[in-house]
TIVO-2410 file (N, C-alpha, C; in nm, 3 decimals):
# residues 130
REC num residu      c1      c2      c3 atome chaine
REC   1      M   2.230  -0.493  -2.379     N      A
REC   1      M   2.175  -0.562  -2.267    CA      A
REC   1      M   2.253  -0.683  -2.234     C      A
REC   2      S   2.283  -0.709  -2.106     N      A
REC   2      S   2.353  -0.812  -2.057    CA      A
REC   2      S   2.287  -0.951  -2.086     C      A
REC   3      G   2.367  -1.060  -2.081     N      A
REC   3      G   2.295  -1.185  -2.099    CA      A
REC   3      G   2.204  -1.223  -1.982     C      A
REC   4      N   2.236  -1.172  -1.873     N      A
REC   4      N   2.157  -1.195  -1.744    CA      A
REC   4      N   2.023  -1.117  -1.770     C      A
REC   5      A   2.027  -0.993  -1.814     N      A
REC   5      A   1.910  -0.916  -1.828    CA      A
REC   5      A   1.825  -0.966  -1.937     C      A
REC   6      E   1.886  -1.021  -2.036     N      A
REC   6      E   1.799  -1.095  -2.144    CA      A
REC   6      E   1.735  -1.215  -2.095     C      A
REC   7      L   1.793  -1.291  -2.004     N      A
REC   7      L   1.727  -1.405  -1.940    CA      A
REC   7      L   1.615  -1.371  -1.859     C      A
REC   8      I   1.630  -1.255  -1.789     N      A
REC   8      I   1.514  -1.204  -1.699    CA      A
REC   8      I   1.410  -1.150  -1.778     C      A
REC   9      N   1.432  -1.083  -1.893     N      A
REC   9      N   1.340  -1.034  -1.987    CA      A
REC   9      N   1.262  -1.149  -2.047     C      A
REC  10      S   1.335  -1.262  -2.080     N      A
REC  10      S   1.263  -1.379  -2.125    CA      A
REC  10      S   1.157  -1.440  -2.019     C      A
REC  11      A   1.202  -1.426  -1.901     N      A
REC  11      A   1.117  -1.479  -1.789    CA      A
REC  11      A   0.990  -1.398  -1.778     C      A
REC  12      Y   1.000  -1.257  -1.781     N      A
REC  12      Y   0.881  -1.175  -1.784    CA      A
REC  12      Y   0.796  -1.202  -1.916     C      A
REC  13      S   0.856  -1.223  -2.028     N      A
REC  13      S   0.784  -1.242  -2.151    CA      A
REC  13      S   0.710  -1.371  -2.133     C      A
REC  14      S   0.771  -1.474  -2.087     N      A
REC  14      S   0.698  -1.594  -2.059    CA      A
REC  14      S   0.581  -1.584  -1.970     C      A
REC  15      F   0.598  -1.511  -1.859     N      A
REC  15      F   0.490  -1.492  -1.769    CA      A
REC  15      F   0.380  -1.409  -1.826     C      A
REC  16      A   0.410  -1.306  -1.908     N      A
REC  16      A   0.312  -1.238  -1.976    CA      A
REC  16      A   0.226  -1.309  -2.078     C      A
REC  17      Q   0.284  -1.408  -2.133     N      A
REC  17      Q   0.213  -1.501  -2.224    CA      A
REC  17      Q   0.148  -1.613  -2.158     C      A
REC  18      G   0.166  -1.622  -2.024     N      A
REC  18      G   0.099  -1.737  -1.949    CA      A
REC  18      G   0.179  -1.868  -1.971     C      A
REC  19      D   0.308  -1.858  -2.011     N      A
REC  19      D   0.376  -1.988  -2.034    CA      A
REC  19      D   0.473  -2.013  -1.921     C      A
REC  20      V   0.400  -2.061  -1.820     N      A
REC  20      V   0.480  -2.093  -1.684    CA      A
REC  20      V   0.583  -2.199  -1.713     C      A
REC  21      P   0.544  -2.301  -1.785     N      A
REC  21      P   0.662  -2.403  -1.818    CA      A
REC  21      P   0.789  -2.347  -1.866     C      A
REC  22      A   0.768  -2.250  -1.960     N      A
REC  22      A   0.888  -2.189  -2.021    CA      A
REC  22      A   0.963  -2.115  -1.911     C      A
REC  23      L   0.888  -2.034  -1.833     N      A
REC  23      L   0.944  -1.959  -1.728    CA      A
REC  23      L   1.031  -2.054  -1.619     C      A
REC  24      L   0.958  -2.162  -1.588     N      A
REC  24      L   1.026  -2.262  -1.499    CA      A
REC  24      L   1.158  -2.313  -1.552     C      A
REC  25      G   1.160  -2.331  -1.688     N      A
REC  25      G   1.279  -2.367  -1.755    CA      A
REC  25      G   1.399  -2.285  -1.748     C      A
REC  26      L   1.371  -2.164  -1.708     N      A
REC  26      L   1.485  -2.064  -1.687    CA      A
REC  26      L   1.533  -2.063  -1.557     C      A
REC  27      L   1.478  -2.143  -1.458     N      A
REC  27      L   1.525  -2.153  -1.327    CA      A
REC  27      L   1.621  -2.267  -1.301     C      A
REC  28      S   1.714  -2.251  -1.206     N      A
REC  28      S   1.792  -2.362  -1.162    CA      A
REC  28      S   1.706  -2.463  -1.093     C      A
REC  29      E   1.744  -2.583  -1.101     N      A
REC  29      E   1.672  -2.690  -1.027    CA      A
REC  29      E   1.673  -2.671  -0.877     C      A
REC  30      R   1.763  -2.579  -0.825     N      A
REC  30      R   1.767  -2.553  -0.676    CA      A
REC  30      R   1.740  -2.417  -0.651     C      A
REC  31      V   1.654  -2.350  -0.731     N      A
REC  31      V   1.628  -2.205  -0.711    CA      A
REC  31      V   1.568  -2.192  -0.578     C      A
REC  32      E   1.596  -2.070  -0.528     N      A
REC  32      E   1.537  -2.025  -0.399    CA      A
REC  32      E   1.439  -1.908  -0.437     C      A
REC  33      W   1.306  -1.918  -0.389     N      A
REC  33      W   1.203  -1.823  -0.432    CA      A
REC  33      W   1.136  -1.767  -0.305     C      A
REC  34      D   1.166  -1.636  -0.284     N      A
REC  34      D   1.108  -1.570  -0.167    CA      A
REC  34      D   1.027  -1.444  -0.194     C      A
REC  35      V   0.903  -1.431  -0.140     N      A
REC  35      V   0.810  -1.325  -0.160    CA      A
REC  35      V   0.773  -1.266  -0.029     C      A
REC  36      T   0.771  -1.139  -0.021     N      A
REC  36      T   0.745  -1.063   0.093    CA      A
REC  36      T   0.609  -1.099   0.173     C      A
REC  37      S   0.600  -1.080   0.289     N      A
REC  37      S   0.481  -1.112   0.360    CA      A
REC  37      S   0.361  -1.018   0.339     C      A
REC  38      V   0.390  -0.916   0.277     N      A
REC  38      V   0.274  -0.817   0.254    CA      A
REC  38      V   0.192  -0.833   0.127     C      A
REC  39      L   0.211  -0.947   0.069     N      A
REC  39      L   0.147  -0.989  -0.055    CA      A
REC  39      L   0.064  -1.116  -0.024     C      A
REC  40      P  -0.052  -1.128  -0.098     N      A
REC  40      P  -0.133  -1.250  -0.082    CA      A
REC  40      P  -0.053  -1.381  -0.111     C      A
REC  41      Q   0.043  -1.368  -0.208     N      A
REC  41      Q   0.127  -1.490  -0.249    CA      A
REC  41      Q   0.253  -1.491  -0.174     C      A
REC  42      A   0.255  -1.450  -0.047     N      A
REC  42      A   0.377  -1.445   0.036    CA      A
REC  42      A   0.423  -1.590   0.068     C      A
REC  43      G   0.556  -1.603   0.073     N      A
REC  43      G   0.611  -1.728   0.117    CA      A
REC  43      G   0.747  -1.759   0.062     C      A
REC  44      S   0.801  -1.875   0.090     N      A
REC  44      S   0.930  -1.917   0.046    CA      A
REC  44      S   0.915  -2.058  -0.009     C      A
REC  45      W   0.977  -2.072  -0.123     N      A
REC  45      W   0.973  -2.202  -0.195    CA      A
REC  45      W   1.120  -2.247  -0.234     C      A
REC  46      R   1.136  -2.375  -0.246     N      A
REC  46      R   1.278  -2.409  -0.281    CA      A
REC  46      R   1.260  -2.518  -0.391     C      A
REC  47      G   1.354  -2.493  -0.487     N      A
REC  47      G   1.355  -2.593  -0.603    CA      A
REC  47      G   1.259  -2.542  -0.713     C      A
REC  48      R   1.284  -2.599  -0.833     N      A
REC  48      R   1.196  -2.565  -0.948    CA      A
REC  48      R   1.046  -2.601  -0.915     C      A
REC  49      D   1.033  -2.722  -0.843     N      A
REC  49      D   0.894  -2.763  -0.826    CA      A
REC  49      D   0.827  -2.666  -0.728     C      A
REC  50      G   0.915  -2.623  -0.629     N      A
REC  50      G   0.850  -2.523  -0.530    CA      A
REC  50      G   0.814  -2.385  -0.602     C      A
REC  51      A   0.896  -2.355  -0.706     N      A
REC  51      A   0.857  -2.233  -0.770    CA      A
REC  51      A   0.738  -2.255  -0.862     C      A
REC  52      G   0.723  -2.374  -0.906     N      A
REC  52      G   0.596  -2.416  -0.973    CA      A
REC  52      G   0.469  -2.398  -0.879     C      A
REC  53      E   0.488  -2.442  -0.751     N      A
REC  53      E   0.384  -2.428  -0.662    CA      A
REC  53      E   0.353  -2.277  -0.629     C      A
REC  54      F   0.450  -2.199  -0.629     N      A
REC  54      F   0.425  -2.053  -0.628    CA      A
REC  54      F   0.336  -2.007  -0.734     C      A
REC  55      F   0.367  -2.040  -0.861     N      A
REC  55      F   0.292  -1.992  -0.967    CA      A
REC  55      F   0.149  -2.043  -0.972     C      A
REC  56      E   0.135  -2.164  -0.920     N      A
REC  56      E  -0.014  -2.223  -0.905    CA      A
REC  56      E  -0.084  -2.128  -0.793     C      A
REC  57      Q  -0.019  -2.105  -0.691     N      A
REC  57      Q  -0.081  -2.024  -0.580    CA      A
REC  57      Q  -0.112  -1.886  -0.634     C      A
REC  58      L  -0.019  -1.826  -0.709     N      A
REC  58      L  -0.030  -1.694  -0.769    CA      A
REC  58      L  -0.160  -1.694  -0.853     C      A
REC  59      G  -0.171  -1.788  -0.940     N      A
REC  59      G  -0.285  -1.800  -1.035    CA      A
REC  59      G  -0.416  -1.825  -0.961     C      A
REC  60      S  -0.422  -1.884  -0.839     N      A
REC  60      S  -0.534  -1.901  -0.774    CA      A
REC  60      S  -0.582  -1.777  -0.691     C      A
REC  61      Q  -0.485  -1.694  -0.675     N      A
REC  61      Q  -0.520  -1.571  -0.591    CA      A
REC  61      Q  -0.546  -1.451  -0.680     C      A
REC  62      W  -0.488  -1.439  -0.787     N      A
REC  62      W  -0.498  -1.330  -0.878    CA      A
REC  62      W  -0.552  -1.364  -1.020     C      A
REC  63      A  -0.628  -1.274  -1.072     N      A
REC  63      A  -0.687  -1.295  -1.215    CA      A
REC  63      A  -0.622  -1.183  -1.283     C      A
REC  64      D  -0.593  -1.204  -1.416     N      A
REC  64      D  -0.551  -1.103  -1.507    CA      A
REC  64      D  -0.426  -1.024  -1.445     C      A
REC  65      L  -0.331  -1.083  -1.377     N      A
REC  65      L  -0.221  -1.015  -1.317    CA      A
REC  65      L  -0.122  -0.975  -1.418     C      A
REC  66      T  -0.089  -0.855  -1.429     N      A
REC  66      T   0.001  -0.799  -1.538    CA      A
REC  66      T   0.117  -0.729  -1.453     C      A
REC  67      L   0.239  -0.740  -1.518     N      A
REC  67      L   0.360  -0.679  -1.457    CA      A
REC  67      L   0.403  -0.575  -1.550     C      A
REC  68      E   0.426  -0.454  -1.506     N      A
REC  68      E   0.489  -0.353  -1.594    CA      A
REC  68      E   0.627  -0.321  -1.544     C      A
REC  69      I   0.726  -0.336  -1.620     N      A
REC  69      I   0.859  -0.308  -1.582    CA      A
REC  69      I   0.888  -0.162  -1.607     C      A
REC  70      E   0.939  -0.096  -1.503     N      A
REC  70      E   0.979   0.039  -1.504    CA      A
REC  70      E   1.129   0.062  -1.525     C      A
REC  71      Q   1.198  -0.024  -1.463     N      A
REC  71      Q   1.346  -0.013  -1.468    CA      A
REC  71      Q   1.404  -0.152  -1.452     C      A
REC  72      M   1.514  -0.183  -1.520     N      A
REC  72      M   1.594  -0.302  -1.499    CA      A
REC  72      M   1.745  -0.264  -1.488     C      A
REC  73      I   1.804  -0.310  -1.390     N      A
REC  73      I   1.951  -0.290  -1.353    CA      A
REC  73      I   2.015  -0.423  -1.352     C      A
REC  74      S   2.119  -0.440  -1.432     N      A
REC  74      S   2.196  -0.563  -1.432    CA      A
REC  74      S   2.338  -0.541  -1.385     C      A
REC  75      E   2.374  -0.603  -1.292     N      A
REC  75      E   2.520  -0.583  -1.239    CA      A
REC  75      E   2.569  -0.712  -1.194     C      A
REC  76      G   2.669  -0.762  -1.259     N      A
REC  76      G   2.728  -0.890  -1.212    CA      A
REC  76      G   2.622  -1.005  -1.223     C      A
REC  77      D   2.606  -1.076  -1.119     N      A
REC  77      D   2.519  -1.190  -1.123    CA      A
REC  77      D   2.374  -1.149  -1.078     C      A
REC  78      E   2.354  -1.012  -1.048     N      A
REC  78      E   2.231  -0.974  -0.999    CA      A
REC  78      E   2.159  -0.892  -1.104     C      A
REC  79      V   2.020  -0.915  -1.108     N      A
REC  79      V   1.940  -0.823  -1.205    CA      A
REC  79      V   1.829  -0.767  -1.107     C      A
REC  80      V   1.813  -0.648  -1.101     N      A
REC  80      V   1.711  -0.572  -1.014    CA      A
REC  80      V   1.604  -0.525  -1.110     C      A
REC  81      V   1.475  -0.555  -1.076     N      A
REC  81      V   1.371  -0.502  -1.173    CA      A
REC  81      V   1.276  -0.422  -1.081     C      A
REC  82      I   1.241  -0.305  -1.112     N      A
REC  82      I   1.153  -0.220  -1.046    CA      A
REC  82      I   1.027  -0.204  -1.120     C      A
REC  83      G   0.906  -0.227  -1.071     N      A
REC  83      G   0.785  -0.211  -1.156    CA      A
REC  83      G   0.661  -0.206  -1.075     C      A
REC  84      R   0.544  -0.241  -1.145     N      A
REC  84      R   0.419  -0.240  -1.099    CA      A
REC  84      R   0.344  -0.367  -1.146     C      A
REC  85      A   0.268  -0.416  -1.047     N      A
REC  85      A   0.178  -0.534  -1.076    CA      A
REC  85      A   0.036  -0.486  -1.044     C      A
REC  86      A  -0.059  -0.538  -1.138     N      A
REC  86      A  -0.198  -0.503  -1.118    CA      A
REC  86      A  -0.288  -0.621  -1.152     C      A
REC  87      G  -0.397  -0.648  -1.091     N      A
REC  87      G  -0.475  -0.759  -1.129    CA      A
REC  87      G  -0.613  -0.744  -1.054     C      A
REC  88      R  -0.675  -0.860  -1.039     N      A
REC  88      R  -0.797  -0.871  -0.954    CA      A
REC  88      R  -0.782  -0.987  -0.863     C      A
REC  89      L  -0.828  -0.962  -0.738     N      A
REC  89      L  -0.811  -1.051  -0.629    CA      A
REC  89      L  -0.932  -1.144  -0.639     C      A
REC  90      R  -0.906  -1.272  -0.672     N      A
REC  90      R  -1.005  -1.375  -0.676    CA      A
REC  90      R  -1.090  -1.396  -0.550     C      A
REC  91      E  -1.027  -1.393  -0.436     N      A
REC  91      E  -1.094  -1.424  -0.303    CA      A
REC  91      E  -1.163  -1.306  -0.256     C      A
REC  92      H  -1.163  -1.200  -0.314     N      A
REC  92      H  -1.225  -1.074  -0.276    CA      A
REC  92      H  -1.315  -1.018  -0.383     C      A
REC  93      G  -1.393  -1.107  -0.438     N      A
REC  93      G  -1.489  -1.064  -0.542    CA      A
REC  93      G  -1.426  -1.003  -0.672     C      A
REC  94      D  -1.307  -1.040  -0.712     N      A
REC  94      D  -1.236  -0.993  -0.828    CA      A
REC  94      D  -1.212  -0.833  -0.806     C      A
REC  95      A  -1.186  -0.801  -0.686     N      A
REC  95      A  -1.152  -0.651  -0.655    CA      A
REC  95      A  -1.021  -0.619  -0.726     C      A
REC  96      A  -1.020  -0.497  -0.789     N      A
REC  96      A  -0.903  -0.464  -0.848    CA      A
REC  96      A  -0.796  -0.418  -0.743     C      A
REC  97      A  -0.667  -0.459  -0.769     N      A
REC  97      A  -0.567  -0.412  -0.666    CA      A
REC  97      A  -0.427  -0.437  -0.733     C      A
REC  98      G  -0.332  -0.368  -0.674     N      A
REC  98      G  -0.198  -0.368  -0.725    CA      A
REC  98      G  -0.092  -0.336  -0.630     C      A
REC  99      Y   0.030  -0.331  -0.675     N      A
REC  99      Y   0.144  -0.300  -0.589    CA      A
REC  99      Y   0.268  -0.266  -0.679     C      A
REC 100      H   0.350  -0.183  -0.618     N      A
REC 100      H   0.484  -0.159  -0.681    CA      A
REC 100      H   0.578  -0.253  -0.618     C      A
REC 101      F   0.668  -0.302  -0.698     N      A
REC 101      F   0.761  -0.407  -0.658    CA      A
REC 101      F   0.908  -0.386  -0.696     C      A
REC 102      V   0.986  -0.453  -0.616     N      A
REC 102      V   1.133  -0.471  -0.656    CA      A
REC 102      V   1.155  -0.619  -0.653     C      A
REC 103      H   1.210  -0.665  -0.767     N      A
REC 103      H   1.245  -0.809  -0.781    CA      A
REC 103      H   1.394  -0.810  -0.794     C      A
REC 104      V   1.460  -0.899  -0.714     N      A
REC 104      V   1.601  -0.913  -0.740    CA      A
REC 104      V   1.618  -1.062  -0.773     C      A
REC 105      F   1.694  -1.077  -0.879     N      A
REC 105      F   1.718  -1.205  -0.939    CA      A
REC 105      F   1.873  -1.229  -0.925     C      A
REC 106      T   1.911  -1.356  -0.885     N      A
REC 106      T   2.038  -1.396  -0.888    CA      A
REC 106      T   2.066  -1.494  -0.998     C      A
REC 107      V   2.157  -1.480  -1.086     N      A
REC 107      V   2.174  -1.577  -1.211    CA      A
REC 107      V   2.311  -1.630  -1.206     C      A
REC 108      A   2.318  -1.759  -1.220     N      A
REC 108      A   2.449  -1.828  -1.232    CA      A
REC 108      A   2.433  -1.951  -1.329     C      A
REC 109      G   2.532  -1.959  -1.414     N      A
REC 109      G   2.524  -2.077  -1.515    CA      A
REC 109      G   2.417  -2.059  -1.607     C      A
REC 110      G   2.374  -1.934  -1.643     N      A
REC 110      G   2.255  -1.912  -1.730    CA      A
REC 110      G   2.118  -1.952  -1.683     C      A
REC 111      A   2.105  -1.964  -1.546     N      A
REC 111      A   1.983  -1.990  -1.487    CA      A
REC 111      A   1.953  -1.902  -1.361     C      A
REC 112      V   1.832  -1.878  -1.329     N      A
REC 112      V   1.791  -1.807  -1.204    CA      A
REC 112      V   1.820  -1.894  -1.093     C      A
REC 113      T   1.900  -1.859  -0.987     N      A
REC 113      T   1.927  -1.935  -0.873    CA      A
REC 113      T   1.846  -1.889  -0.744     C      A
REC 114      R   1.809  -1.748  -0.757     N      A
REC 114      R   1.744  -1.694  -0.645    CA      A
REC 114      R   1.657  -1.575  -0.685     C      A
REC 115      F   1.526  -1.579  -0.625     N      A
REC 115      F   1.438  -1.468  -0.653    CA      A
REC 115      F   1.387  -1.410  -0.531     C      A
REC 116      R   1.389  -1.281  -0.510     N      A
REC 116      R   1.335  -1.214  -0.395    CA      A
REC 116      R   1.253  -1.102  -0.437     C      A
REC 117      E   1.135  -1.092  -0.367     N      A
REC 117      E   1.044  -0.973  -0.409    CA      A
REC 117      E   1.011  -0.897  -0.292     C      A
REC 118      W   1.013  -0.771  -0.309     N      A
REC 118      W   0.959  -0.670  -0.210    CA      A
REC 118      W   0.851  -0.595  -0.275     C      A
REC 119      A   0.751  -0.547  -0.191     N      A
REC 119      A   0.641  -0.480  -0.246    CA      A
REC 119      A   0.581  -0.371  -0.157     C      A
REC 120      D   0.525  -0.270  -0.229     N      A
REC 120      D   0.445  -0.167  -0.158    CA      A
REC 120      D   0.309  -0.170  -0.216     C      A
REC 121      P   0.214  -0.233  -0.135     N      A
REC 121      P   0.076  -0.252  -0.185    CA      A
REC 121      P   0.001  -0.114  -0.200     C      A
REC 122      D  -0.085  -0.116  -0.301     N      A
REC 122      D  -0.180   0.001  -0.319    CA      A
REC 122      D  -0.281  -0.002  -0.199     C      A
REC 123      E  -0.345   0.099  -0.181     N      A
REC 123      E  -0.454   0.117  -0.079    CA      A
REC 123      E  -0.555   0.004  -0.093     C      A
REC 124      E  -0.598  -0.025  -0.220     N      A
REC 124      E  -0.696  -0.136  -0.238    CA      A
REC 124      E  -0.643  -0.262  -0.203     C      A
REC 125      L  -0.526  -0.300  -0.228     N      A
REC 125      L  -0.466  -0.435  -0.176    CA      A
REC 125      L  -0.452  -0.429  -0.024     C      A
REC 126      R  -0.411  -0.320   0.032     N      A
REC 126      R  -0.404  -0.314   0.183    CA      A
REC 126      R  -0.534  -0.336   0.240     C      A
REC 127      E  -0.644  -0.283   0.188     N      A
REC 127      E  -0.777  -0.312   0.244    CA      A
REC 127      E  -0.815  -0.458   0.246     C      A
REC 128      H  -0.758  -0.534   0.152     N      A
REC 128      H  -0.806  -0.682   0.139    CA      A
REC 128      H  -0.714  -0.767   0.213     C      A
REC 129      I  -0.596  -0.734   0.235     N      A
REC 129      I  -0.499  -0.834   0.298    CA      A
REC 129      I  -0.444  -0.804   0.426     C      A
REC 130      L  -0.460  -0.672   0.471     N      A
REC 130      L  -0.407  -0.626   0.608    CA      A
REC 130      L  -0.509  -0.625   0.707     C      A
***
């Protein structure tokens, strides 16, 4: 496994443990964080503090959100992760919902400098957000 893939594995592990400060420590101070408009947590954030705001928003919208990695591809400074997310939507009576995702991380100097997320929401999620 490449160093970049190991870094991204560490980020997912920190997220799974609820250790957002450790995850944020893996990000560049000037990280770019972009999430597709088809998710409740959609938006764009800049900087490590902005990414912290994203995770606060994520926690306010989802309960028990888990990420399952199906495939990770590391090539050069890019790491692509394909997987599935599932949890409960807080604003919709804790309704179960989920989505398949593609995450693309750009890594430079041992830190994540860019994160982009694309998603295909499940029918349950579509019912609540679209």
